[in-house]
BADOBA-216272 format. One line per field, with one value per atom (N, C-alpha, C): residue in one letter; chain; atom name; y, z negated, x. Coordinates in steps of 0.1 Angstrom, whole numbers. Each point is the difference from the previous one (the first is absolute). Example, Ala and Ser with C-alpha at 12.3 -4.5 7.8 and 13.67 -1.06 7.14 Angstrom:
2
roti <- (a a a s s s)
vexdo <- (A A A A A A)
marfi <- (N CA C N CA C)
v <- (-57 12 12 11 11 11)
w <- (-78 0 0 7 0 -8)
u <- (132 -9 9 -4 9 -8)
This chain:
314
roti <- (m m m k k k n n n s s s i i i t t t a a a i i i i i i p p p f f f y y y n n n s s s n n n t t t a a a l l l k k k s s s m m m l l l d d d s s s i i i l l l a a a g g g s s s l l l i i i p p p n n n e e e i i i i i i l l l i i i d d d d d d g g g s s s d d d d d d i i i s s s s s s e e e i i i a a a k k k e e e y y y s s s d d d s s s n n n s s s c c c i i i r r r y y y f f f r r r q q q e e e h h h s s s g g g v v v s s s a a a a a a r r r n n n l l l g g g i i i n n n q q q a a a t t t g g g d d d w w w i i i s s s f f f l l l d d d a a a d d d d d d f f f i i i e e e p p p d d d m m m y y y s s s e e e m m m i i i k k k a a a v v v s s s d d d g g g s s s y y y d d d g g g c c c i i i c c c g g g y y y y y y t t t h h h k k k d d d s s s v v v i i i t t t p p p y y y a a a g g g n n n y y y d d d s s s p p p l l l p p p s s s a a a k k k i i i l l l e e e k k k m m m f f f t t t d d d d d d n n n i i i r r r g g g f f f l l l f f f t t t r r r l l l f f f r r r s s s e e e i i i v v v k k k a a a h h h s s s f f f n n n s s s k k k v v v k k k m m m c c c e e e d d d l l l l l l f f f q q q t t t k k k i i i f f f s s s q q q a a a d d d l l l n n n f f f a a a y y y v v v a a a k k k p p p f f f y y y h h h y y y v v v q q q n n n e e e s s s q q q t t t t t t a a a p p p k k k n n n y y y f f f e e e n n n g g g q q q f f f i i i y y y k k k p p p s s s f f f d d d v v v i i i k k k t t t f f f v v v h h h e e e s s s y y y v v v d d d k k k n n n y y y n n n d d d i i i m m m e e e f f f s s s m m m y y y t t t l l l i i i t t t q q q y y y k k k k k k s s s d d d n n n k k k a a a a a a l l l k k k s s s q q q i i i r r r m m m l l l q q q h h h e e e l l l k k k s s s t t t p p p c c c r r r n n n k k k s s s k k k r r r r r r y y y l l l y y y q q q l l l c c c p p p i i i l l l s s s f f f n n n f f f i i i r r r l l l w w w n n n n n n l l l)
vexdo <- (A A A A A A A A A A A A A A A A A A A A A A A A A A A A A A A A A A A A A A A A A A A A A A A A A A A A A A A A A A A A A A A A A A A A A A A A A A A A A A A A A A A A A A A A A A A A A A A A A A A A A A A A A A A A A A A A A A A A A A A A A A A A A A A A A A A A A A A A A A A A A A A A A A A A A A A A A A A A A A A A A A A A A A A A A A A A A A A A A A A A A A A A A A A A A A A A A A A A A A A A A A A A A A A A A A A A A A A A A A A A A A A A A A A A A A A A A A A A A A A A A A A A A A A A A A A A A A A A A A A A A A A A A A A A A A A A A A A A A A A A A A A A A A A A A A A A A A A A A A A A A A A A A A A A A A A A A A A A A A A A A A A A A A A A A A A A A A A A A A A A A A A A A A A A A A A A A A A A A A A A A A A A A A A A A A A A A A A A A A A A A A A A A A A A A A A A A A A A A A A A A A A A A A A A A A A A A A A A A A A A A A A A A A A A A A A A A A A A A A A A A A A A A A A A A A A A A A A A A A A A A A A A A A A A A A A A A A A A A A A A A A A A A A A A A A A A A A A A A A A A A A A A A A A A A A A A A A A A A A A A A A A A A A A A A A A A A A A A A A A A A A A A A A A A A A A A A A A A A A A A A A A A A A A A A A A A A A A A A A A A A A A A A A A A A A A A A A A A A A A A A A A A A A A A A A A A A A A A A A A A A A A A A A A A A A A A A A A A A A A A A A A A A A A A A A A A A A A A A A A A A A A A A A A A A A A A A A A A A A A A A A A A A A A A A A A A A A A A A A A A A A A A A A A A A A A A A A A A A A A A A A A A A A A A A A A A A A A A A A A A A A A A A A A A A A A A A A A A A A A A A A A A A A A A A A A A A A A A A A A A A A A A A A A A A A A A A A A A A A A A A A A A A A A A A A A A A A A A A A A A A A A A A A A A A A A A A A A A A A A A A A A A A A A A A A A A A A A A A A A A A A A A A A A A A A A A A A A A A A A A A A A A A A A A A A A A A A A A A A A A A A A A A A A A A A A A A A A A A A A A A A A A A A A A A A A A A A A A A A A A A A)
marfi <- (N CA C N CA C N CA C N CA C N CA C N CA C N CA C N CA C N CA C N CA C N CA C N CA C N CA C N CA C N CA C N CA C N CA C N CA C N CA C N CA C N CA C N CA C N CA C N CA C N CA C N CA C N CA C N CA C N CA C N CA C N CA C N CA C N CA C N CA C N CA C N CA C N CA C N CA C N CA C N CA C N CA C N CA C N CA C N CA C N CA C N CA C N CA C N CA C N CA C N CA C N CA C N CA C N CA C N CA C N CA C N CA C N CA C N CA C N CA C N CA C N CA C N CA C N CA C N CA C N CA C N CA C N CA C N CA C N CA C N CA C N CA C N CA C N CA C N CA C N CA C N CA C N CA C N CA C N CA C N CA C N CA C N CA C N CA C N CA C N CA C N CA C N CA C N CA C N CA C N CA C N CA C N CA C N CA C N CA C N CA C N CA C N CA C N CA C N CA C N CA C N CA C N CA C N CA C N CA C N CA C N CA C N CA C N CA C N CA C N CA C N CA C N CA C N CA C N CA C N CA C N CA C N CA C N CA C N CA C N CA C N CA C N CA C N CA C N CA C N CA C N CA C N CA C N CA C N CA C N CA C N CA C N CA C N CA C N CA C N CA C N CA C N CA C N CA C N CA C N CA C N CA C N CA C N CA C N CA C N CA C N CA C N CA C N CA C N CA C N CA C N CA C N CA C N CA C N CA C N CA C N CA C N CA C N CA C N CA C N CA C N CA C N CA C N CA C N CA C N CA C N CA C N CA C N CA C N CA C N CA C N CA C N CA C N CA C N CA C N CA C N CA C N CA C N CA C N CA C N CA C N CA C N CA C N CA C N CA C N CA C N CA C N CA C N CA C N CA C N CA C N CA C N CA C N CA C N CA C N CA C N CA C N CA C N CA C N CA C N CA C N CA C N CA C N CA C N CA C N CA C N CA C N CA C N CA C N CA C N CA C N CA C N CA C N CA C N CA C N CA C N CA C N CA C N CA C N CA C N CA C N CA C N CA C N CA C N CA C N CA C N CA C N CA C N CA C N CA C N CA C N CA C N CA C N CA C N CA C N CA C N CA C N CA C N CA C N CA C N CA C N CA C N CA C N CA C N CA C N CA C N CA C N CA C N CA C N CA C N CA C N CA C N CA C N CA C N CA C N CA C N CA C N CA C N CA C N CA C N CA C N CA C N CA C N CA C N CA C N CA C N CA C N CA C N CA C N CA C N CA C N CA C N CA C N CA C N CA C N CA C N CA C N CA C N CA C N CA C N CA C N CA C N CA C N CA C N CA C N CA C N CA C N CA C N CA C N CA C N CA C N CA C N CA C N CA C N CA C N CA C N CA C N CA C N CA C N CA C N CA C N CA C N CA C N CA C N CA C N CA C N CA C N CA C N CA C N CA C N CA C N CA C N CA C N CA C N CA C)
v <- (1198 -5 12 -1 10 2 12 2 11 0 9 -4 9 -3 5 -8 5 -1 12 0 1 -9 -1 5 10 6 1 -10 1 10 7 9 1 3 2 11 12 10 3 1 2 15 8 14 6 7 7 -10 -12 -9 -4 -1 -4 9 13 10 -2 -4 -3 -11 -11 -11 3 7 4 9 10 9 -8 -9 -8 -8 -5 -8 9 11 10 7 -1 6 -10 -12 -10 1 -7 0 -8 -10 -7 -1 7 0 -11 -7 -11 5 -8 4 2 -7 0 -1 10 -1 -1 -11 -2 2 10 3 -6 -9 -6 6 8 6 -10 -5 -10 7 9 6 10 8 10 11 5 12 11 1 12 6 9 8 -8 -12 -8 -3 -1 -2 12 12 13 1 -4 0 -9 -12 -10 5 6 5 12 8 12 -6 -10 -5 -7 -7 -7 10 11 10 7 1 7 -8 -13 -10 -11 0 -10 -15 -2 -14 -5 9 -4 -2 -12 -4 -2 6 -1 -8 -9 -9 1 -1 0 -12 -7 -11 3 -7 0 -6 4 -5 -15 -7 -14 -7 9 -6 1 -1 1 -11 -12 -11 3 4 3 11 10 12 -5 -8 -5 -8 -8 -8 8 11 10 6 3 6 -10 -13 -10 -1 0 -1 11 12 12 2 -7 2 -4 8 -3 -1 2 0 -14 -1 -12 -5 10 -3 6 -6 5 2 12 3 4 -4 3 10 11 10 3 5 4 15 6 14 8 -6 7 1 -5 -1 9 -2 7 -7 3 -7 9 -6 7 3 10 4 -10 -8 -10 -14 -2 -13 -8 6 -7 -1 10 -1 -11 -2 -10 -14 -1 -13 -5 9 -3 -4 8 -3 -15 -4 -13 -11 2 -10 2 9 4 -11 -10 -10 -10 1 -8 -14 -3 -14 -1 11 0 2 -6 1 12 6 11 5 9 6 4 -2 4 10 10 10 1 8 2 12 3 10 6 11 6 -1 -1 1 14 6 13 -3 0 -3 7 8 7 9 7 9 -7 -13 -8 -6 2 -5 -11 -12 -12 -6 -1 -6 -15 -6 -15 -3 -7 -4 -11 -12 -11 -1 -10 -3 -14 0 -13 0 -12 -2 -1 7 -2 -11 -8 2 -7 5 -6 -9 -13 -9 1 -5 0 -6 -12 -7 9 7 8 12 6 12 -4 -12 -5 -1 -6 -1 13 9 13 9 -2 8 -2 -12 -4 2 1 -1 12 8 10 14 8 14 8 -4 8 -3 -10 -3 -1 -8 -1 -1 1 -2 13 11 13 0 5 2 12 10 13 0 -11 -1 -9 -3 -9 7 -6 3 -14 -2 -13 2 -11 0 0 7 2 -13 -9 -12 -9 1 -8 5 13 6 -3 2 -1 -14 -10 -14 -3 10 -2 12 -2 11 0 12 0 -5 -7 -6 11 4 11 -3 -13 -5 1 2 1 14 4 15 3 -11 2 -9 4 -8 -4 8 -3 0 9 1 -12 -5 -12 -12 -1 -11 0 12 2 -4 3 -3 -15 -5 -15 -8 4 -8 2 11 3 -8 1 -6 -15 -5 -15 -8 7 -6 1 8 2 1 -5 2 13 10 13 5 9 6 15 5 15 6 12 7 6 3 7 12 12 12 4 -1 2 15 7 14 2 8 3 12 -3 10 4 -8 2 5 10 5 -4 -10 -5 8 8 10 -6 -2 -4 13 5 13 -2 10 0 -8 3 -7 -15 -4 -15 -6 7 -7 2 10 2 -4 0 -3 -14 -3 -14 -8 -12 -8 -11 -3 -11 -13 -9 -12 -11 2 -11 6 -8 3 -12 1 -11 -11 4 -10 -7 4 -7 10 -5 8 4 13 6 -6 -5 -5 -15 -6 -15 -3 7 -4 -1 10 0 -11 -2 -11 -14 -1 -13 -4 11 -2 -2 8 -1 -14 -6 -13 -11 3 -9 0 11 1 -3 3 -2 -7 -11 -8 0 10 1 5 -3 4 15 7 14 7 -6 7 -1 -12 -1 9 1 9 14 4 14 3 -9 2 1 -8 0 13 5 13 11 0 10 0 -12 -1 5 -3 4 16 5 15 7 -6 5 0 -10 -1 11 1 11 13 3 13 2 -10 1 2 -7 2 14 5 13 11 -2 9 -1 -12 -3 8 0 7 15 5 15 5 -10 4 2 9 2 -9 -5 -10 -14 -6 -12 -12 1 -11 -6 9 -5 -6 6 -6 -13 -1 -13 -11 3 -10 -5 9 -4 -9 5 -8 -14 -2 -13 -9 6 -7 -4 9 -3 -10 0 -10 -14 -1 -13 -4 10 -3 -5 6 -5 -14 -3 -13 -11 4 -10 -2 9 -1 -6 -11 -7 9 -2 9 -8 -1 -6 9 -5 8 12 -2 12 7 13 9 2 5 3 10 10 10 -7 -9 -7 -7 -7 -7 10 11 10 6 2 5 -10 -13 -10 -2 2 -2 12 11 12 13 2 10 14 5 13 2 -10 0 -2 -5 -3 13 11 13 3 -2 3 -10 -13 -10 2 3 3 12 10 12 -3 -8 -4 -8 -10 -7 9 9 9 9 2 8 -8 -13 -9 0)
w <- (-629 -13 -6 -5 -7 -14 -4 -14 -8 2 -8 -14 -10 -14 -7 -9 -9 -14 -7 -14 -9 -9 -9 -14 -5 -13 -8 -10 -9 -11 -6 -11 -9 -13 -10 -10 0 -9 1 13 2 -1 -2 -2 11 -4 11 5 -6 5 15 3 13 11 -4 10 3 -10 2 9 -2 9 15 1 14 7 -8 6 5 -8 3 13 2 12 12 -1 11 4 -9 3 7 2 5 15 3 14 9 -7 7 -9 4 -8 4 -10 4 9 9 8 -7 -12 -8 -15 -7 -15 -6 -6 -6 -15 -5 -14 -6 -10 -6 -14 -2 -13 -8 -11 -8 -11 4 -10 -9 5 -8 -4 -13 -4 -4 6 -1 13 1 13 11 -3 11 12 -4 11 10 -6 8 8 -6 7 12 -2 11 11 -3 10 8 -7 7 10 -4 9 12 -3 11 10 -5 9 9 -5 7 8 -2 7 7 13 7 -3 -4 -3 -13 -9 -13 -1 -5 -1 -15 -4 -15 -2 -10 -4 -15 -4 -15 -4 -11 -5 -15 -5 -15 -6 -12 -7 -1 8 0 -1 -1 -2 13 -2 12 10 -4 10 9 -5 8 9 -5 9 11 -3 11 10 -5 10 9 -5 8 11 -5 10 11 -4 10 10 -4 9 10 -5 9 9 -3 7 14 9 14 6 -9 5 3 7 3 -13 -8 -13 -11 -12 -12 -11 -6 -12 -11 -12 -12 -9 -3 -8 -13 -11 -12 0 -5 1 -9 -11 -9 4 11 4 12 7 12 8 13 8 7 5 7 14 7 13 11 -2 11 -3 -10 -4 12 6 10 13 3 13 -1 -12 -2 0 -6 -2 14 8 13 9 -1 7 -3 -12 -4 6 3 6 14 7 13 11 -3 11 1 -9 1 -7 -6 -5 -15 -6 -15 -3 -12 -5 -9 -4 -9 -4 -9 -4 -15 -7 -14 -1 -8 -2 -15 -4 -13 -6 -13 -7 -11 -6 -12 -11 -12 -11 -8 -4 -8 -14 -10 -13 -10 -9 -11 6 11 7 6 1 7 13 10 14 3 2 3 14 8 14 -1 8 2 15 4 14 1 5 1 14 1 13 4 9 4 16 5 14 5 11 6 10 2 -7 -14 -9 -13 2 -1 1 -12 2 -11 -13 1 -12 -8 7 -6 -7 7 -5 -13 1 -12 -12 1 -11 -5 9 -4 -6 3 -6 -15 -5 -14 -7 8 -6 3 10 5 -1 -7 -2 13 9 13 9 -3 8 -8 -10 -9 8 -7 6 3 2 3 14 2 13 7 -7 6 8 -1 8 12 4 11 11 12 12 6 1 5 13 8 12 -4 7 -4 -1 9 0 -11 -6 -12 -12 -2 -11 1 12 2 -2 0 -3 -14 -9 -14 -7 -13 -7 -14 -7 -14 -9 -11 -9 -10 2 -8 -15 -3 -14 -8 7 -6 -2 -11 -3 -1 -2 -1 10 6 9 12 4 11 13 0 12 2 -12 0 5 -5 4 15 5 14 9 -4 8 -1 -12 -2 9 2 9 14 4 14 3 -9 3 -3 -8 -2 10 8 9 15 2 14 1 11 2 7 -8 6 -1 8 0 -1 -10 -3 2 6 0 -13 -3 -13 3 -5 2 -13 -1 -13 -4 0 -4 -9 -11 -8 6 4 6 -8 -9 -8 -14 -5 -14 -9 -8 -10 -13 -3 -11 -11 -11 -13 -8 -1 -7 -15 -7 -15 -6 5 -6 2 11 3 -10 -3 -8 -15 -4 -15 -5 8 -6 -4 -12 -4 11 2 10 -6 6 -5 9 -6 7 1 -7 0 3 8 4 -3 -8 -4 -6 -8 -7 9 13 9 4 0 4 15 3 12 12 -1 11 3 -9 1 12 3 11 13 3 13 0 -10 0 0 -6 1 15 8 14 8 -3 7 -1 -12 -2 8 5 9 14 3 14 -1 -11 -1 -13 1 -12 -5 5 -3 -14 -6 -14 -2 11 -1 -3 3 -3 -15 -6 -15 -7 5 -7 1 11 2 -10 -1 -9 -15 -3 -14 -2 10 -1 -3 7 -1 -15 -5 -13 -10 1 -9 0 12 2 -6 2 -6 -15 -6 -14 -5 7 -4 0 11 1 -12 -3 -11 -13 -3 -13 -1 11 0 -2 6 -2 -15 -5 -14 -10 2 -9 0 11 1 -2 0 1 -14 -1 -12 0 12 0 2 -11 1 1 -4 -1 14 9 14 6 -1 5 -6 -13 -7 5 3 5 14 8 13 -2 -9 -3 -4 -8 -5 12 9 11 10 2 9 -6 -14 -7 3 0 3 14 9 15 2 -7 1 -5 -11 -6 9 7 7 15 4 14 0 8 1 5 -6 4 -1 11 0 -5 -8 -4 -8 -11 -8 -6 1 -6 -15 -7 -15 -1 9 0 1 9 2 -13 -6 -13 -10 -1 -10 3 13 4 -3 0 -3 -15 -8 -14 -8 3 -8 9 9 10 -5 -11 -5 -7 -7 -7 10 11 10 5 -1 4 -7 -13 -8 2 2 2 14 10 13 0 -7 0 -8 -10 -7 9 8 9 10 5 10 -5 -13 -6 -5 1 -4 10)
u <- (778 -7 -7 -12 -8 6 1 6 -8 -13 -8 -1 0 1 -12 -6 -10 6 -1 5 -13 -1 -12 4 -7 3 -13 -1 -11 4 -10 3 -12 4 -10 5 -6 5 15 5 14 4 -10 3 9 10 9 10 2 10 -3 -13 -4 5 0 6 14 8 15 1 -8 2 -4 -11 -5 10 6 9 13 4 12 -2 -12 -3 -1 -7 -1 12 10 13 10 -5 8 4 11 4 -9 -7 -11 -12 -10 -13 -9 -6 -9 -11 -5 -11 -13 0 -12 3 -5 2 -14 -2 -14 1 -8 -1 -12 1 -11 -2 -10 -3 -8 6 -6 -9 -9 -9 7 9 7 -9 3 -8 9 11 9 2 10 2 6 4 6 -10 -12 -10 -1 1 0 13 11 13 -1 -5 -1 -9 -11 -9 6 8 6 11 8 10 -7 -11 -7 -6 -6 -6 11 12 10 10 -1 10 -8 0 -8 4 12 4 -4 -6 -4 -15 -4 -14 -3 -11 -4 -12 1 -11 -2 -12 -2 -9 4 -8 -3 -10 -1 12 3 12 0 8 0 14 10 14 8 13 9 -2 -3 -1 -12 -11 -12 3 8 3 9 10 9 -8 -9 -8 -8 -6 -7 10 12 10 3 2 3 -11 -12 -11 -1 4 0 12 11 13 -1 6 0 15 10 13 6 11 7 8 3 8 -8 1 -7 10 0 8 -9 4 -8 9 -6 8 -8 7 -7 0 -12 -2 10 5 8 15 3 14 3 12 2 11 2 9 10 11 10 -5 5 -5 2 11 3 -5 -8 -5 -6 -10 -8 8 8 8 10 7 10 -7 -11 -6 -6 -6 -4 11 11 12 5 -1 5 -8 -13 -9 -2 7 -4 2 8 3 -12 -10 -12 1 11 2 -3 -4 -2 -15 -4 -14 -1 11 -1 14 0 13 -1 12 1 12 -2 11 3 10 4 -9 2 -8 8 -6 6 -11 5 -9 3 -10 1 -6 9 -5 9 -6 7 11 -4 9 12 0 11 -5 7 -3 9 -5 8 -3 10 -3 1 -9 1 0 10 2 10 -4 10 6 9 6 -4 -10 -6 1 2 0 -15 -3 -13 1 -11 -13 0 -8 -3 -12 1 -11 -10 -12 -10 5 7 5 10 8 10 -7 -9 -8 -7 -7 -7 8 12 9 4 4 6 -11 -13 -10 -1 5 -1 14 10 14 9 -3 10 -6 6 -5 1 8 0 -12 -7 -12 -13 0 -12 -13 -11 -13 -7 8 -6 -6 -12 -6 6 4 4 13 7 13 -3 -12 -3 -7 3 -8 -4 -13 -6 -6 1 -8 -15 -8 -14 -8 2 -7 3 12 3 -7 -1 -7 -15 -5 -15 -5 9 -4 -1 3 -1 -7 -2 -6 5 -1 5 -11 4 -9 -5 -12 -5 -2 0 -2 13 12 13 4 3 4 14 8 15 7 11 7 -8 -10 -9 9 10 8 9 5 9 -9 -12 -9 -3 -3 -3 11 12 12 3 -2 3 -9 -12 -9 5 4 5 12 10 13 1 -10 0 -8 -8 -9 5 10 5 15 6 14 3 3 2 14 4 13 0 6 0 14 1 12 3 12 3 9 -4 8 6 13 7 2 -11 0 -12 1 -11 -8 -13 -8 -12 -4 -12 4 -7 2 -12 3 -9 1 -10 0 -8 7 -7 -1 -12 -2 0 1 1 -12 -12 -12 1 5 1 10 11 11 -2 -8 -1 -14 -10 -13 -1 -7 -2 -8 4 -6 -8 -11 -8 4 7 4 -10 -11 -10 -14 -7 -14 -8 -11 -8 8 10 9 10 1 10 11 12 12 -3 2 -5 8 12 8 -4 -7 -2 -9 -11 -9 8 8 8 10 7 10 -7 -11 -8 -2 -4 -3 13 10 13 6 -2 6 -7 -12 -7 6 8 6 15 6 15 3 7 2 15 7 14 2 12 2 2 4 2 -13 -12 -13 -2 2 -1 9 13 10 -5 -5 -4 -12 -9 -11 5 9 6 7 7 7 -9 -12 -10 -6 -2 -5 10 12 11 1 0 1 -12 -12 -12 1 5 1 10 11 10 -7 -8 -7 -9 -8 -10 7 11 7 6 5 6 -11 -11 -11 -6 0 -5 9 13 9 -2 -5 -1 -15 -9 -14 -6 -10 -8 -12 -4 -11 6 5 7 -10 -12 -9 -3 -3 -3 12 12 12 3 -2 3 -9 -12 -9 5 5 5 13 8 13 -4 -10 -3 -6 -8 -5 11 10 11 9 1 8 -6 -13 -7 3 -1 3 14 9 14 2 -7 1 -6 -11 -7 5 9 5 14 1 13 11 12 11 13 8 13 10 10 11 -4 -7 -5 12 -1 10 -3 10 -2 -11 0 -11 -14 -1 -13 -4 9 -3 -5 6 -4 -13 -3 -13 -11 3 -10 -2 11 -1 -4 7 -3 2 -9 2 3 -7 2 13 4 13 12 -3 10 7 -7 6 13 0 12 11 -4 10 7 -8 6 9 -4 8 13 -1 12 10 -5 8 7 -8 6 11 1 10 12 -1 11 11)
């Protein structure tokens, strides 16, 4: 069986983080046959870093496009990929040396359509491993459910290895800016009966840097909650209740984040506007078994901060 691997890495102004990712790949016990770097119109030194690595490593191919978003960049990578297996990585992260060797080993008997592994999260100087105990193979229906309900699997692309022909039959929706990876996989796993191996080891390091976790986030674009477009399409493929619950969980966590930022921010007007819009979204979205927190978010979101803190201290 052929086991060549293409790793697709889109990046935009990744600065020196891209170097860490590439060094971790090249230090691996199994290096992908092809590493495709898609420069999404960067204007920092990451472009030069990518070119230097491409010039000095025959397995690395560099492409540049006008700034069009991660979905367009991944689609370009898919079109250029020649490997039997395709892996998607994020430029800001890094991997364990045995990630690819262990994943290829798991699918080596030829009966699997892909592989899923565990991962680490890096946040606020805390490293948390995620890896479950699942019997292989994991069928499409099980993967679909766990993408919305299980932290050990979720909808992350970076813990997956796909047969190339499966990925090439699909494309990322470039009109969707959030959860595009979840939407992409929902289409794949809802339309085909696939079997994936699972490796119960965390190999991927998902790094949430300080700017990602502390910078104020705009949850609305043109008056629409940024997660809504992807979930509107997802719901056309999967009608299970866990999709609705996941969307509601995202809204509630987004409200918590906005209120926390509001309490600390000097620019409260912009955040208050977002809070009001999200309050409307929560009111207009059906939700089973509403929590007390949810009722407070719908009735008095800003005041809810003090009420929730009081409850937690009881």
